[in-house]
N, C-alpha and C positions, 0 to 999 in steps of 0.2 A: 504494500500500499504506500502511496506517495504521501509524504508528510505535508500537512497544511502549513504554508508559510507564505509571506508576501511574495517572495521570489517565484515560488511555484504557481501562485495565482496569476502573476504577470505572465509567466510562461504559458499557462493554460489559455490565457486570453490573447496571446500573441502580442503582448504590450500594446493593446488596442483598447481605447476607452469603449466600454460597452454601451455608452449613451450616444456619443457623437460619431464613433467609428474610426477616429483618427488614431494613428500609431504614434506613440511617445516613447522617450527614453525612461529608465527607471526613476530618475530623480524628478520627472514631471508627472508621475502617476501617484494615485492614492488608491486605497481599498475602500469600497463602499458597501455598506450592509443594505441589501435590497429591502428587507423589512428592518427598519431601524432598531437598534438595541433598546431604545426607550419603549418601543412597542413589543418587546419580547424577542426580537430577532437575535439569532445565535451567530457566532463566528464559525460557520461551517462552509464547505465547498459549495453548497447549493444556495447560500444566502449572501455570499460575498462576491463582488465583481471588481474588475479593474475600472477605474474612472480617472479622467483628467481632473485637475483641481477645479476648473471652471464648472464642469458638469456636476461634480460632487457638491459644490457650494450651491448650485442652482437647485439640485434635488433637495438638499437639506434634510429634514426629518420626514419627508414625504415617502409614501410607498409608491410602487409602480402604478397602482390603481387610481391614484389621485390625479386629476387633470393637469396639474402644472409639470408633471414629469413625463417625458417621452422616452421611457427606458426600454432598452433591449431586454429580451428574456434572460433570466439568470442562466448561467452556464452550468452544466453538470460537473461534478467532481471527476478527477482522473480515475481511470479504471485500474491502473497498475503502475509499476515502476517505469521511469523513463530511461 
């Protein structure tokens, strides 16, 4: 099983913001909880996606179902070692 880490999430998402689709370098990316932690969202492969800083700030504490967010679907976790 692949260990959950920032680096591995970036690799899974191909260093691409899951909201705007633009590819960035590591230092320009953040991790975003699709279901915010304040709403009970967990730090898991299925709830965390790669986001650029601008999209992460725009989304804020909203979930994908709220109108202000045009979020891409959450990516599944990796199925095995790389």
